C-alpha positions in Angstrom: 80.9 123.1 108.8 77.5 123.2 107.5 74.5 122.6 109.9 72.9 119.2 108.9 75.8 118.6 105.9 78.8 116.7 105.7 82.1 118.2 106.8 85.6 116.4 105.8 88.5 117.0 108.4 92.1 115.6 107.0 94.7 115.3 109.8 98.0 114.7 108.1 99.7 114.2 111.4 97.5 111.3 112.1 96.8 110.0 108.8 93.1 110.3 109.1 90.1 111.4 107.4 87.2 112.4 109.5 84.0 112.7 108.0 81.6 114.5 110.2 77.7 114.9 109.6 75.9 118.1 111.4 78.8 118.3 113.5 79.1 115.1 114.7 81.9 112.6 113.8 80.2 110.4 111.3 83.4 108.0 110.7 87.1 108.0 110.3 89.4 106.4 107.9 93.1 105.9 107.5 94.9 107.5 104.5 98.3 108.1 102.6 98.9 111.7 102.3 101.8 113.6 100.2 105.3 112.8 100.6 107.8 115.5 102.3 108.9 116.6 98.7 105.3 117.1 97.5 103.0 117.7 100.7 99.5 117.6 101.0 98.1 121.0 100.9 97.0 122.5 104.3 94.1 124.7 104.2 90.5 124.9 103.4 89.1 123.5 100.2 85.8 122.1 99.1 84.9 119.2 96.7 84.4 120.6 92.9 84.2 117.3 91.1 83.5 113.8 91.6 84.4 110.7 88.9 83.9 106.9 89.1 87.2 105.3 88.0 87.2 101.7 86.2 90.5 101.0 88.9 93.7 99.7 88.1 95.4 103.1 88.2 97.1 104.9 91.2 93.6 106.8 91.9 91.5 103.4 92.4 88.1 103.5 91.7 86.9 107.2 93.0 88.1 110.8 92.6 86.8 113.6 94.5 88.8 117.0 93.2 89.6 119.6 95.6 88.8 123.3 94.9 92.6 123.6 94.6 93.7 122.2 90.9 95.2 118.9 90.6 94.6 117.6 94.3 92.0 115.2 95.3 90.8 112.6 97.8 90.8 109.1 95.9 91.3 105.6 96.2 94.5 103.6 95.3 96.0 100.6 93.5 98.3 99.6 96.5 96.9 99.1 99.9 100.0 98.7 101.6 100.6 102.4 101.1 97.7 103.6 103.2 99.2 105.1 106.6 102.3 106.3 104.8 103.5 109.7 103.0 103.7 108.6 99.5 101.5 110.4 97.2 102.4 113.7 95.0 100.0 115.5 97.6 96.4 113.9 97.3 94.7 112.2 99.7 94.5 108.4 99.2 92.0 106.1 100.6 91.6 102.3 100.6 89.2 101.8 97.5 86.6 100.3 99.8 86.3 103.2 102.1 86.4 106.2 99.4 83.6 103.9 97.7 81.5 104.2 101.0 81.9 107.7 101.4 81.7 108.7 97.6 77.9 108.5 97.0 76.8 110.5 100.3 79.5 113.5 99.7 77.5 116.2 97.5 79.7 118.6 95.3 80.7 121.8 97.3 81.3 119.7 100.9 83.9 121.8 102.7 87.4 119.9 103.6 90.1 121.1 105.9 93.3 119.6 106.0 95.1 120.5 109.0 98.7 119.4 109.8 97.9 118.0 113.4 98.9 119.5 117.0 102.7 119.0 116.4 103.3 120.2 112.6 103.0 118.3 109.6 104.4 115.0 110.6 107.1 115.3 108.0 110.7 115.1 109.0 112.5 118.4 108.3 114.5 119.1 105.5 118.2 118.2 105.6 120.4 121.1 106.5 123.6 121.3 105.2 125.5 124.5 106.5 128.5 125.5 104.3 
């Protein structure tokens, strides 16, 4: 975490994005995460690109791309899915939430995605012994 800068921690178990500034929690937001077949990537990444979108798509009105190709934090076109595991691995936010943080998050902001204290929160895969 950079001193004085912003840092994002995403807790998959709690379905929560926590935004820190200078080591202090600035705010937290409810999110949607990857479904079990396409989970959100656990690890340390950074914001590498940012785009304002027109809306009307699954990406909502804002996109912040991660240093892991094809993954990002974005808005959405279906607010009912926030809090669920429904995406292809990206982190979805309410449009109004990402519109709030988008202008204050600079490129290269560090993003840590953790699975939470009890694993990812995903059910284990089906086991079919033969």
